[in-house]
DRENDO-1510 file (C-alpha; in Angstrom, 1 decimal, always signed):
<recs>
REC; n; res; u; v; w
REC; 1; MET; -27.8; +110.5; +128.1 .
REC; 2; LYS; -24.7; +109.5; +126.2 .
REC; 3; ARG; -25.7; +105.9; +126.2 .
REC; 4; THR; -29.2; +106.7; +124.8 .
REC; 5; ALA; -27.6; +108.7; +122.0 .
REC; 6; LYS; -25.2; +105.9; +121.2 .
REC; 7; THR; -28.0; +103.4; +121.2 .
REC; 8; LEU; -30.1; +105.5; +118.8 .
REC; 9; LEU; -27.1; +106.1; +116.5 .
REC; 10; LEU; -26.4; +102.4; +116.4 .
REC; 11; LEU; -30.1; +101.5; +115.8 .
REC; 12; SER; -30.4; +104.0; +113.0 .
REC; 13; ALA; -27.2; +102.7; +111.4 .
REC; 14; VAL; -28.5; +99.1; +111.6 .
REC; 15; CYS; -31.9; +100.0; +110.3 .
REC; 16; GLY; -30.4; +102.0; +107.5 .
REC; 17; ALA; -28.1; +99.1; +106.5 .
REC; 18; ALA; -31.0; +96.7; +106.5 .
REC; 19; THR; -33.1; +99.0; +104.3 .
REC; 20; VAL; -30.2; +99.4; +101.8 .
REC; 21; ASN; -29.7; +95.7; +101.8 .
REC; 22; ALA; -33.4; +95.0; +101.2 .
REC; 23; ALA; -33.5; +97.5; +98.4 .
REC; 24; THR; -30.7; +95.9; +96.6 .
REC; 25; LYS; -31.3; +92.2; +97.2 .
REC; 26; GLN; -34.3; +90.6; +98.8 .
REC; 27; LEU; -36.7; +91.2; +101.7 .
REC; 28; ALA; -36.5; +89.3; +105.0 .
REC; 29; ASN; -39.5; +87.1; +103.8 .
REC; 30; GLY; -37.4; +85.8; +100.9 .
REC; 31; LEU; -39.1; +87.7; +98.1 .
REC; 32; LYS; -37.2; +90.0; +95.7 .
REC; 33; ASN; -37.8; +93.6; +96.5 .
REC; 34; ASP; -39.8; +95.0; +93.6 .
REC; 35; ASP; -43.3; +96.5; +92.9 .
REC; 36; GLY; -45.9; +93.9; +93.7 .
REC; 37; TRP; -44.1; +92.0; +96.5 .
REC; 38; LEU; -46.7; +93.1; +99.1 .
REC; 39; GLN; -49.6; +91.6; +97.1 .
REC; 40; VAL; -47.7; +88.4; +96.6 .
REC; 41; GLN; -46.9; +88.2; +100.3 .
REC; 42; THR; -50.4; +89.0; +101.3 .
REC; 43; HIS; -52.2; +86.6; +99.0 .
REC; 44; CYS; -49.8; +83.7; +98.6 .
REC; 45; SER; -48.6; +83.4; +102.2 .
REC; 46; ALA; -52.2; +83.1; +103.4 .
REC; 47; CYS; -52.2; +79.5; +102.3 .
REC; 48; HIS; -48.5; +78.4; +101.9 .
REC; 49; SER; -44.9; +79.3; +102.5 .
REC; 50; LEU; -43.4; +81.9; +100.3 .
REC; 51; GLN; -40.6; +79.4; +99.7 .
REC; 52; LEU; -43.0; +77.6; +97.4 .
REC; 53; VAL; -43.3; +80.8; +95.3 .
REC; 54; THR; -39.6; +81.5; +95.2 .
REC; 55; ALA; -38.7; +77.9; +94.3 .
REC; 56; ASN; -40.8; +78.0; +91.1 .
REC; 57; SER; -40.6; +80.0; +87.9 .
REC; 58; GLY; -42.6; +80.7; +84.8 .
REC; 59; ASP; -43.8; +83.3; +82.4 .
REC; 60; ARG; -46.9; +85.3; +82.9 .
REC; 61; THR; -49.1; +82.6; +81.3 .
REC; 62; ALA; -47.6; +79.8; +83.5 .
REC; 63; TRP; -48.2; +81.9; +86.7 .
REC; 64; LEU; -51.7; +82.6; +85.6 .
REC; 65; ASN; -52.3; +78.9; +85.0 .
REC; 66; THR; -51.0; +78.2; +88.5 .
REC; 67; ILE; -53.3; +80.8; +90.0 .
REC; 68; ARG; -56.3; +79.4; +88.1 .
REC; 69; TRP; -55.4; +75.8; +89.2 .
REC; 70; MET; -55.2; +77.0; +92.9 .
REC; 71; GLN; -58.6; +78.7; +92.4 .
REC; 72; LYS; -60.2; +75.6; +91.0 .
REC; 73; ASN; -58.6; +73.0; +93.2 .
REC; 74; HIS; -57.7; +74.7; +96.4 .
REC; 75; ASN; -60.4; +77.4; +96.9 .
REC; 76; LEU; -58.1; +80.3; +96.3 .
REC; 77; TRP; -60.3; +83.4; +96.1 .
REC; 78; GLN; -60.7; +85.5; +93.0 .
REC; 79; PHE; -58.6; +88.6; +92.6 .
REC; 80; ASP; -59.7; +91.9; +91.3 .
REC; 81; GLU; -58.0; +92.9; +88.0 .
REC; 82; THR; -55.5; +95.3; +89.6 .
REC; 83; THR; -54.4; +92.8; +92.2 .
REC; 84; GLU; -54.1; +90.0; +89.8 .
REC; 85; ASP; -52.1; +92.1; +87.3 .
REC; 86; ALA; -49.7; +93.3; +90.1 .
REC; 87; ILE; -49.1; +89.7; +91.2 .
REC; 88; LEU; -48.6; +88.3; +87.7 .
REC; 89; THR; -46.3; +91.2; +86.7 .
REC; 90; TYR; -44.2; +90.7; +89.8 .
REC; 91; LEU; -43.9; +86.9; +89.5 .
REC; 92; ALA; -43.2; +87.0; +85.7 .
REC; 93; LYS; -40.5; +89.6; +86.2 .
REC; 94; ASN; -38.8; +88.2; +89.3 .
REC; 95; TYR; -39.4; +84.5; +88.9 .
REC; 96; SER; -39.5; +84.0; +85.2 .
REC; 97; ALA; -38.7; +80.8; +83.3 .
REC; 98; ALA; -35.2; +81.8; +82.3 .
REC; 99; LYS; -34.2; +78.1; +82.5 .
REC; 100; PRO; -36.2; +75.0; +83.3 .
REC; 101; GLN; -36.4; +74.3; +87.0 .
REC; 102; ARG; -37.8; +70.8; +86.8 .
REC; 103; ARG; -37.3; +67.9; +84.5 .
REC; 104; LYS; -40.0; +67.0; +81.9 .
REC; 105; PRO; -42.4; +64.3; +82.9 .
REC; 106; LEU; -41.5; +60.7; +82.0 .
REC; 107; PRO; -43.1; +59.3; +78.9 .
REC; 108; LEU; -45.8; +56.8; +79.7 .
REC; 109; ASP; -43.8; +53.9; +78.3 .
REC; 110; LEU; -41.0; +54.7; +80.9 .
REC; 111; MET; -43.4; +54.9; +83.8 .
REC; 112; PRO; -43.1; +52.1; +86.4 .
</recs>
């Protein structure tokens, strides 16, 4: 009986610590813990790793353009307005274009 109580106490402490950690930092899936993460996980990870999401950044328009490109070129399904708004709000807030992540394309005269 004592062993079971100790095990339950230890498990609750570990689970509680994990919840606090996730609430202040990021989730186990790598996404930042904020409203809309579940929609991003559900719709984005159906086709690719969430690391592809977290490695990119952009404002709301850039993320919308990315979604439209995936819908046009990679058969991403259409979202209802509520889902699309939640995804765009989450991405623009948590993975915004605070600083450029990639270099600009080379001018044509410098291409090999």
